N, C-alpha and C positions, 0 to 999 in steps of 0.2 A: 657937563659934570661927566668924566669919561667911564665907559662901560662897564672897565674893571671899578670904578668904585658905587656904580650903580647897582652889579650886580652885587657888589660886597654889602652895603646897604639894605637890599633884598631880602639878602639873608640875615642879617642880624634882624630887621624885622619879622621876617617869619619864624626866627629861633625867638624872639619876644612874644608874640605870638601863642608858641607851642609850649614853653618851659614857664611862663607868666600863671605866679596861683597854682601849683601840682598842688601845695597842699593846705589849700585855702578849705576844701571841704572832703571828707570821709571815704573809703572805698564804694560804690556805690552797689547795692544789691540787683540781682543777685550775680551779675558775673564777674566784675570788679576784685572781690573777694577770692574767688572759684582761683584765680589765675594766680592771685596774690599769695593765697593760704597754700596749693599747690608747691612756689618755686619754696613757699619756708620750712615744709614738708621734706622738700627733697635737701638740705640742711641739714634739718631734725637728724631724720635717719640717715645722711649721706650717702642718700642712694640719687645718684643723678640719673639711671636709665628709665627709673619707674614713676610714672609719674604716682603721687597720691594724695588720695584727699579723707579728713575724716580720718586718717593715719590705716587707710585702706588702699588698696591699688583701686586705680581705674584709668579708662584707657578712652578717653573722648579726646585727645587734641595731643598730638606730635611734642617732642619737649622744646621746641626750640627756644618759646616765648619764656617758659620756666625757667632756661638756660640762663636766659637776657637778668632775669629779673631776680634766680638766686646770683648772679654775678654784681650786679646792683647791691643786692642786702652784704653779700660776705666784704664789698668793698666799704660803703655807707652806714651799715647796719637796718635793720626795719624798720619800713615806715611805708606810709600811704606814698610819699610822692614816691619813695625808691621805685615803687611797683609800676609807677608809671612810667619814669624814668627814660625805658626803652623806646615806647611808642616814642614818644615828643622827640627821639633822637632820630629814629628812624624817617619821622615825619620831615625834619628839617633834613635828612639827607634825599628824602623821596623831594625835594623841591629840591634841591638844588644837583640829581640828578635829572632832574625832567628839563633843570634850563638850561644844562650844557648840551642834552642827548638835541632836544630842541631848539637852538641856537647852531646843531652843526645840519637839522635837518630842514628848518625855515631861516631862519636871521636872529641877529642879537633881540631885536624887536618884540617877534613874536615869542622867545623865551622867557623875556622878562616878563611880559604880561600874560603867558600862561602858569608860567612860576605864580606871580603874585594873586591868579584868582583862584590858580587849586589853595596854596600856602592859608586865604583867607577867607574860603570857603563855609558854612555853619559846619557839613558834618568830617569835613578833615581837618576844622582844628579842635571839636569834641570829640574824634575819636584818636584825634594827637595826644591829646592828654587824658586819655581812659587807660589804666589797664587791662586790655586784654590783644586780641590776635591781630586784629586788623589793620593795624597799620605796618606791622612787620609783616604782612602778609602784601598788602599794596607797596611796599618799598619790592621783595622781589619779584613779584608779578608784575609792574610797568618797568622794572630795570632789564626782565628777560622782551618782555617785548618791544622796548625802545635798542634793545643790542640788540636786536633783532631786522630794526629799520636800517641800523648799521651797520650790518653785514657782521658782529661783531659774537659770532655763531657759538663757541666756547665760553663766554660771558654767559649767551642766554641760556645752556646748559645748565651751569656752575647755577644760577639765580633758581632756573625750575627746581634745583633741587633741593635747594636751600628756601624754594616757596610751598614742593612736600615736606618739608622735616616741620611747616611751620602750621599746615593746616590739614595734612593730607593728602589725596589723588587731586585735590582742584589745582594745586600748584604746579602738575603735568598736562590736565584737562582741559584749564582754560586759553593761559596761553598755547595750549595744541590745536585746538579748535580752530582760536584766532587764526593763526596764522597759515592754517592748513584752507581754510576757509577765504582768508586773500589772497591764497595761491590761487585758490580753484577761481575766484571771480577776474586775478587779472591774467589767469591764464597762463602761469609763472611758474612750472613745475618743475622746469629743467632748472630753476632757483638749489632745488634740495639736494643736486652737483655737487655745490658749491659749500652745503651746509656741514658738511663733515659730520654725516652721522654716528657712522661706528664710535668713533672718540669720544665725539657732543654723549652719546649714552653710557658710555665708561664712565664719564665725569661724574652724567645727572647720579649715576649710581653708585658712584665713590661717595657721593653729599647725601644722597636720600636712604642707600637700602641697609647700609652699616643697621643705623637704631632698628626699624623694621624685625631686619634679623635676630635680632639678640632678643629683642623682646619675643618674639614668638618663640624663642631657643631658650627664656625664660617662663614662658606662662604659657606656648603651646597655644590650643585651638582659641578658647576661649578668651585670649586679644585679637585674634582672625575675627571669632565673629560677635564680637561688640565691638574693635574700633571702625572694622572696615562694615560686621554686618549691619548693627545695629546707626554708627554715632555718621555713618555716611551713606550707607545703601536706603536703610528705611527711615532713615530723616530726608533722603530725594523721596519719597514714595508716598513717605504716610507722613498726613501733620502731625507734627506736635504741638502745634496751637490753631486746633479748626476753623477758630472765628478768624482767622489773619486770610484764610484761602479765598482770597480774592483778584480775578483779573488782573485788576491795577492797582493792587496793594504797593507797586511800586510807582508807580509813577507822582504820587504826593508827597515820595523821600528823597526824591529826585529835585521838583520844586523848590521842597525847603531845604530839602542837604544843598543847593548850590547854592544859598540865598549870602549872597544880596546881587547874584549874577543872573539870577533866573530873565530877567527882562529881558539879557541880550540872548540867549539859551536862544530862542523860535528864529531867530534872523540868521543867529553864526551855523546851526544844523542846515538852514536851507543855503546860506552863501558862499558858505565853503567848498560844497559842491557843486552851484550854478558859476561861481568868482573864478576857482584856483584854475590853476590849468599844469601842464605840465608833470614836472617829480610834484608837486605839491600839492598837485588834484591826487597823483595816486598815496602820497602822504594822510592827507584826508580819509581818500578811502579804508585807508587801512585802521583808522582812529573811528570810522564809521562804524566798521568790521568791529572793533573792539568794543564799543558801548552798547551796540544794538545785542550782540551774544553774551552777552553779562547779564543784560536787562530778560533776555529770553529766559537764557537758563535758569537763572532764579526767580523769574515768572512762572515758567513750570514744575519748578520745586515746591512739591506737598507743604512743607515746615518754611517758611517765611521769617525775617529777619531782617530789620529797617540798616544793619550794617554789612547782611549780604552779597551787595551793589555797588558796595564802597568802588571797588575794582575799575566805577565806571568812569569814574571822578576824575582822575587824570585824563583823558582822551577827552570828555568835554572841557576840561581847563586848555586843552591846547586848541578844542575847534576856540572858544571864545576870543580866547588870546588872539589866534592867529584874526579872527574878525576883528577886534579891537584897535587892532593895526591897518588893518583894509581901509576899517570907515576913516581914519586920523589919515590916512594920504591920500584919499579919492574925495571927491565932492558930491555925498549922495543925501542932499538936504531935505529931502523927505522921508529918506529912511533912518536921518538920524531924529525927525518927528515922532515915526513911531519908533522904535526905539528906548527914544525919551519920555513916552506916554506909558511902556510896558516896565521899563524900568520900575517909575514912580510911583504904578499903578501896586506893582508886586511889593515893593518898600512901605507903601503906603495901609496895605493891606496887612503888613509883618507889625508896623504901629499899634493897628489896630486889634489886633491878633494880643499883642501885649499888654495893649490899654484894658482889656473888656478880660486878660486873662489874670490879671493882675484882682480884679474885685472879687478873682475866686479864691487868692490865697492869701489873709491878711498879715500876712510878712512883708508881701509885695507893694501893699494898697500907694506907698508912695515912690519907691524906687521902680516899679515897674509903671508905673505911669508917665514917672519923667524921662526913662528912656524911651517907651514911644514917643514920648515932644521930641525929644534928642533923634528918631529914626526921623518922624514926620518931616522936621528940618531939613533933614539927608537928604531924602528925597526932593523938594520941592528946590533943593540946590540940585541935583542932579536933573529936574525937570529943568533947570535953568540952562546948564551948561548945555542942554541939547538944543534947546527952542530956540536960546536968546543969542549965548557966546556962539553955539555951532560945533564947539568944544570937544569931542567923544574924549580924547585924555583925561579933559576935566572931568567931567564926568565917572570917568574908567576912579580915576581917584580918590573922587569922593565917594563910589562903591566902595571900593577896599578899605576908606576912611569907616564907613558902616560897618564893615566885615569884623575890622580888627576893636572899633568900641562894642560892638556887639561881645567880642570875648572877654573886651574888659569887663564891663558893667556884670556881666555875668558871671563872672568868679571873685568876683569884688563885691557885689551889691546883690544879684538875685541868687545865686545860688546856695552862697552859706547861712542864708536864714533859713532854708526850707529844705536842708542838706539831710536832719532828721526823720522826712519823708520817707527820705529812702535811700536811709542807713540806718544799719541796726546797733551802731555802735556804743549811741550812747547806753543804749536798752542792756548791752554786753558790758558796758563798763560799770553800772550802775550794779547788775546782776555781780560780777565781779567782787567787788565794794562791799554787797549788803548783805548776799546770799549765802549760806550753807553748802556747801559748792558739790557736801556727800551726797545732798541730794538730788532723786534724777528729775531731768530737765528735756524736756516738747519743746523742739524747736519748729514751727513751719518751713514748707521745705524750700521754699523761694530766700526764707532769711539764715539759714543756715551754715550757709558757708561762711558769711558776713559773719556769723556768732560764732563760729570755730574762727575763724581768723584774729577776730580782737579776745577771745575768753581761753583758744586751745582746746575748750569744751567741745566736742563734736556732739552731743547732746540725742538723745531719740529725734530720729524725722518725723515730719507729724503731715499728712500728707491726707489734705481735707478730703479729695475723690475717691480716698480707698480705704479711709481708715477711721470706723465704728467713732464716735467722737466720744459715745456715753464708756468706753471701754478705760476713759482717765477718771473716773468715778469710781468702777469698779475695785479698787485698790486700797486698801485702807488705811492709807500712808504720804504722806506730803510729798506733793511734787511740782514742779513749774511749766510754767508754760510758756513759751513765748511769740507772740502772734500778730500779725498784721490785723487790723480793726475788722474790714471782712471777716476772716478766720473767727476772729473774737465772738463778732454778731451772732455767728452760725457753734460757737461754744453756750454762749447763753442760753441759744433756746433750746438747749441739748438738757442740761441741769448747771442751775446758777448757786445752788443753795450753799453748796461745798469750796467756792472757786469767789474770790478776791481780786482787785488790782490792786498788784505793792506798787506798779509803776508806771505811766502812760507818758510816751513821746512823739508826741505828733504821728498818733492814727495807729503805734504800734506796739503793742501792750506786753508787761511780765504778770503773770493773775501767778495766783497759787494755789492750791486746791488741797484742801487740810484731810 
């Protein structure tokens, strides 16, 4: 098979991985509906400058992802899948860009396996099928850093500008810090002379600055205080979720997010330093600085979300892809045994987790166990490929198969039956069809973006951590409440004499208070 055909088939495979079943599950609360609803309100108000939600201005994120979603809506109409299409497109773009960049930095084989590792890893295909900004940010950050390694500096500045237009200052801070630390480590600050810094700054500002300037001119200091002050500085220094302020929070995220490739990670990290040389060694140093900085930066941040460290997955994929090729070209039988045992152990652990987890969700009692059995069979195949056949490429293909099957099974058989546990869509549709919409409705803060998206009714925000539930019962008129089960039980403890459940869907309640 020619290299060109091999690359084409790779891109088809990753495209399938990303676009398959985008419409099979509703938007998951609370994040996906936020971006879908904001894009919808841009179209509704005809205002593509100032993001809105609940029909009010809000300054959480820059507008690039909203623009992309609104563009899809304008072409194909409003849909759950439409909100996810930009992520899938840019996910495919990231894989293609990584392939051609790694081919220049290393060779064709390393490029192929690096792209396959990235495109079939759990966190990549999950965020590539989600209506959130993370894949868009990953595309621009990855492109900027790979452009630097290829001396394409003007492209680098351009992509940093788009990254800043996607998620704010991190679009400049992250690649700038990685590049600075790399130049410091290799002692090559002379390289800055060739980076066309003045022109680059102009390109960056031309892309990134106009929206920020227009927003400040339109909204004044409140935009600066809210966007930069709260959503960037405060979130970095103050925990939004205090129970997640753990120094090791992101370690399991990396281990699980890299599935099914985690078993190759530790040997790859070591050998990328001890067994590389020349230009490959310098490139590997860059990859290590890249992933370590991302991990440390967001570990220091007080607000933690599993998607924050997504930018470290491309360098780890390159490191693993390089190591797969290294092992395939050399006879390290002992290391193959070790890698085989680690890969087998991680896949088997994943299968056991799926088996046990299926008992916790009645909807997955059968499909979860069947999937666990399939993963176990693949794990045994990988062990045989390493230890009996001593064929790293066969083992790697089996791992890619595990990643692809995980995506297919998840979006065909696992997520659809339990989607109402993660989305307010069914409750919102029932509300529209059966409730007098002139009555007051209070919505759990977590569910409110989805309720707004599916009903176009903002409702009143219900915040259990700050609001006295008893206030809901003081007014003698009918009102409705949409809450998760946890909040329902708190409400029930306050006063249940006037409260009745009129609809319940997978622990999301629609309540009526007379």
